[in-house]
C-alpha angles and dihedrals in degrees: 000000000000088000091056091048091052090049092049093060094045119105117227117237092251138115117247111261093239097162092049090048093052090047091052091049091049090053092048118029104051091057091051092050090049090052090051093048095047097038093242107132089174088079084076086085093056088051090050090052090052093049096047092039089058093049091052093062107107094193119218123086117023095237092053093051092045092050093048095046092044091051091053090048089060104033096036090056092047091049090052091051094047094045094048092047092050094047115137093006131102088241085078089068090053090049091050091050096048097043090041091057095043094046089055096044091057087072083087087074094057140279094289089057089048090056092049090049094051093049093046087054090049089051089053092050092051093048092051095046100043121096114258140084138263093265090070093058100098094041092050091048092052092048092051089049089051092051091048089052090054092050091048092050091052094045099042102033120009106031115020115179124218107210095174096060096098092049093046091051092048094049090047090053089058091058092046089055090047089054090053090048091052092049090051090048091050090056095059107135119252095211127097122350092242092053093049094046091051092050091047091049091053091047091050089051096049110023106052094045090057091052090045091054090054090046090056091050089050090048091055092045093052092048090048092052090047091050090054095053131071092223141001121265136208090258092051090050091051091053091049091052090050089049094050090046090054090050091050092047090051091056092049092047090050089054090046091055089058093045095049092045088064094049106062093169094065118094102220093198088099085081094067096097087064090064090055090051093050092049089048090052089051092051094046092046091062092044099255132127132057097240136047118264111277112256113239115258113182132184098217121198113250127239099041107098095168091057091043091056092053094046091046090057091050092048095051092049094043092050093054090043089056092052092048094047090050088053088055091047093052097036091237128124117257112242124225110273134173088259096059133337118213117244124264118273110260114265124218127229110256114265089240090060095042092049095050113129094248097040118122090238095057091043091053091046091052092047092049094046093050095044097049093042092052090048089052091049091052089053090052095045097045094038089229118191112238091003090172089080088065095047093043089052090053091052094049098041102042107084132173093258132044099236093055091047094054092046093048091047092055093046094046097047095043092046093048094051092048093045093047093051090049091049091055089055098047099035094094088063096063102067093105119065097227093048087046092054094042090053098039098049097063092039092053092047093048092049093060093037091058094049096093092047105048129352092205092059089045090054092048094054093041089053090047091050095046094046092050090050094046095045094044091056099036102035088219103136098181093070093102091070090045091053092050092049096047091046092053090050093049093046092050092049093049091050091048091054092044093054097040102042120057099317112200133182114208095203089066092051102046097081090053090050092051091046089052089051092054090046090053089054090054090048090052092056091052093047094046090060090058098057146274100303096051089043092056093049092048091047089056092047090051090050090053091050091049090049090050092050091049091049089050089054091050089054092045091058089067094056121093127252098022107150119228090237091060093050092051093045092051091048089051093050092051095043096046092045087058092046091049090052090052092049091050088052089054089050091060098034103049099069098247122169104291097223094046092046091049090051091050093048089050091054091049091049091051090051090050090052089056092047092048092050090050091048093051092045092044091234131124115259118237118249113273121247118254115270123230110255113247116235095232106087093215092050090045091056091047091049091052090050093049091049091050092050092049091050091053089049091051092048094048094048088049091055089053 
């Protein structure tokens, strides 16, 4: 338990979502102030629709955001109508059970759907537990829909937010430092061997550590963005690939420094075009520039095969990095190329499998439905005031795995107590509408802005905001104690169900998911040798394994004490397993020499065996031996790419 407490007070390495917070406040507070000025407390429901409609936005691609917010517009309004109509009756318990189950089962459609389902269930809880009568049902539903329309208009048209900007800037900084390192390497003196070795030693001591520092900052930024999102996106995956490419280039450049130090006769200025490419990648990564990054074209000195091998690896990686950065700049998806195909899109488990009786999804849906229905029944039996605070707490705290539930319970309870105490202190300040709005706007913005950093602080500010709203409209100043009591009851009930019904810990399952992913890669190699039909079936099985691993990572993010390096390493394993699968597909689809292609596939399979054994034994795999270079130039480039992807996989698994 002490480990969970320490994790609850830790701040994530993320920037506050200031723009998102201001947007949430703009969708919420003006309506409240208008209700105060006009004496229409019913506008509170429009404000609620704006607040929850903002939280339902998953970010990322426009169609995904539009679909999520449109879904909440419809189902949030329906939940409000049903909840208000069932208020005070035992039919509300049935409604909680049914919607609780359905809102959990929609996780089968993806993480964005899971967020919509949870917030629709929260809306139902609020409608059931709020004072009123059935005649208000339609009016409340329409007001929630109106608030959701306002939130959608702000999010999709007037005020779009760019959550990936910090990560894009951090990755771009890595390439700027790589450009400086290349320029320093190109200026190595061509005089005596001792002079050149001394200059190279100084460069090796100063240059790579600067790049490494930027890489670590980018690693933290990528992990922070991933923590703040329900699922990864194509853009996030592109940034991760650019990050891993920069890491790979740094290793090759470090080796090139040593190689060039021992060859004083070589003028290293032939490397300068690489600096232009890296700066172009940096510009394109942050969305600047009118042209794609220039591909590197070097005039290498002849007669130095060991240097040629190193430079060739850098060239292949830099060329693909330029293509990928240009895709980020233009907003288009990069297409598979000989330099580096993008990974397959994640596949979902079939609904039939996800809805099996013993599946984790169905178990969580049953657990959620029972817990929220029992909480609603307690509210009816005990005639609790503001019982929705208990049912909402159950929905928020009860997660699919045990670790996330314990962490969320601590955050929620501690944040509620802190927010309620603060509300009791500042409540006398909100009697006038303009003071009310001036105080509530920054508090609402700060609540959402702090969400990526610490959920406990987010809960504290949300409690403060909701108590100020409730007390301002009702004049009931003892609600802070009621909120604390109902939150404690809801948190205890959620923990009870989490411990009694199918408790799972994701950290214990992740290794098995990654091992299954590597096994699926080996199965793909075997199936691809048999023909097109087995290859398609194996590709689908691999996609399912990759989707399962990514879902496991999403659940792991909710557990306490997970270091940023482990998040990044897991992301790299999943991404590069997908990229390796795509490269293997190119090996079989491009009409290469059958014997040479079979030999290359055998070498990849042997490397995967070593990685799989290391993963199962929780030991780092040894570096692979160098492969012979195929005579066919296309196959040679593909072999280099496969070797590079396997090396990234080995490195990432070692960090785990």
